[in-house]
C-alpha positions as CSV (number, residue, x, y, z in Angstrom):
1,X,90.8,102.2,124.3
2,X,89.2,105.5,123.2
3,X,92.5,106.4,121.6
4,X,92.4,103.4,119.4
5,X,88.8,104.1,118.4
6,X,89.8,107.7,117.5
7,X,92.7,106.5,115.4
8,X,90.5,104.0,113.6
9,X,87.8,106.6,113.0
10,X,90.4,109.0,111.6
11,X,91.9,106.3,109.3
12,X,88.6,105.2,107.9
13,X,87.5,108.8,107.4
14,X,90.6,109.8,105.5
15,X,91.1,106.9,103.2
16,X,89.0,106.8,100.0
17,X,86.1,104.3,100.1
18,X,85.7,104.1,96.4
19,X,87.9,104.1,93.3
20,X,86.8,105.5,90.0
21,X,88.0,103.8,86.8
22,X,88.5,105.5,83.4
23,X,84.8,104.9,82.6
24,X,83.7,106.8,85.7
25,X,82.5,103.6,87.4
26,X,82.9,103.4,91.2
27,X,84.0,100.3,93.1
28,X,84.4,99.7,96.8
29,X,87.9,99.4,98.3
30,X,88.8,96.5,100.5
31,X,88.5,98.5,103.7
32,X,85.0,99.6,102.8
33,X,83.9,96.1,102.0
34,X,85.4,94.7,105.3
35,X,83.7,97.5,107.2
36,X,80.4,96.6,105.6
37,X,80.9,93.0,106.7
38,X,81.3,94.1,110.3
39,X,78.2,96.3,110.4
40,X,75.7,94.6,108.1
41,X,74.0,92.7,110.9
42,X,73.4,95.9,112.9
43,X,70.6,97.8,111.0
44,X,70.3,100.6,113.7
45,X,74.0,101.3,113.5
46,X,73.9,101.3,109.6
47,X,71.0,103.8,109.7
48,X,72.8,106.0,112.2
49,X,76.0,106.0,110.2
50,X,74.2,106.9,107.0
51,X,72.6,109.8,108.8
52,X,75.8,111.1,110.4
53,X,78.0,110.7,107.4
54,X,76.0,112.7,104.8
55,X,77.1,115.2,102.1
56,X,77.4,118.7,103.5
57,X,76.1,120.1,100.2
58,X,79.7,120.9,99.1
59,X,81.0,117.4,98.4
60,X,82.4,116.8,101.9
61,X,81.3,114.5,104.8
62,X,79.5,116.3,107.6
63,X,81.3,114.1,110.2
64,X,84.8,113.0,109.0
65,X,87.4,115.7,109.5
66,X,90.9,115.6,108.1
67,X,92.4,116.8,111.4
68,X,93.5,120.2,112.6
69,X,91.9,123.0,110.5
70,X,92.1,121.1,107.2
71,X,88.4,120.7,106.8
72,X,86.3,117.6,106.1
73,X,87.0,114.6,103.9
74,X,85.5,114.2,100.5
75,X,82.1,112.6,100.4
76,X,81.2,109.7,100.2
77,X,83.6,108.9,103.0
78,X,84.6,105.3,103.8
79,X,82.0,105.0,106.6
80,X,79.1,106.2,104.4
81,X,80.2,103.9,101.6
82,X,80.5,100.9,103.9
83,X,77.1,101.7,105.5
84,X,75.5,101.9,102.1
85,X,77.0,98.6,101.1
86,X,75.9,97.0,104.4
87,X,72.3,98.4,103.9
88,X,72.1,96.8,100.5
89,X,73.1,93.3,101.9
90,X,70.7,90.9,103.5
91,X,71.7,90.3,107.1
92,X,73.6,87.1,107.6
93,X,71.5,84.2,108.9
94,X,68.2,85.7,107.9
């Protein structure tokens, strides 16, 4: 099962979490929104993800790699964006 987890992590890290319209406004993609749905009731996980998937100071995620020696994905990555959205939501059932 670890292989599937690795594939999912790679996919979510390499697909853009946000789109930018002609006005420069950002919106969450469907995968980011669905990911936020899955983690919003787990505040410790959300906090951990926000800490791990931070900007490296050069506009790239500290955690998400592009594979091989291609470097890191652009920040904010899907995981950071989803964790940010989840943190902004009130946990379900509360």
